[in-house]
Residue, then its C-alpha position, 0 to 999 in steps of 0.5 A: x163292271x169296270x173294263x179298265x180294272x178287268x184289263x188291269x187284272x188280266x195284264x197283272x196276271x199275264x205279266x206275272x207269268x214272265x220273268x221279272x226284269x233285272x232290277x225288279x221293276x215291272x215292265x209296265x204299270x197294269x193300271x195305266x195299261x188297262x186304262x189305255x187299252x179300254x180308251x183305245x177302242x181297238x177291236x183286238x183288245x175288245x175281243x180279248x176282253x170278251x174272251x177273258x170274261x167268257x172264260x171267267x164265267x165258264x170257269x164258274x167264277x163269281x162275275x163281280x170278282x173279275x175286276x179284283x186281284x185274281x187268286x192263284x186258284x182263279x187263274x188255275x181254273x181259267x187256264x184249265x177252261x181257256x187253255x191256249x185260247x185264253x193265253x192268246x187273248x191275254x197276249x193280245x192285250x199285252x200287244x194291244x198296249x203298243x197299238x193303243x199307245x200309238x193311237x193315243 
């Protein structure tokens, strides 16, 4: 499994829950951010990715599809299983970008 792709899809999902900034351009590139997060080796990021993976499995989703774009149904199943702990993990990925950029 490609952990950078998993991080990118998780970020794409989480960022999709925020309002779009004026001008419609995204706050960051999920592909670039996913690569930064995985290369960083930050323990908080590693924990968050494990949580996302565990929640994916607990939701009964096909493991190989976690690194592909998440459907609305996938996200809904994950939210119903992971609740606020999942959102906290996704937020840890978002905040990890700043930490990891400082280290790179």
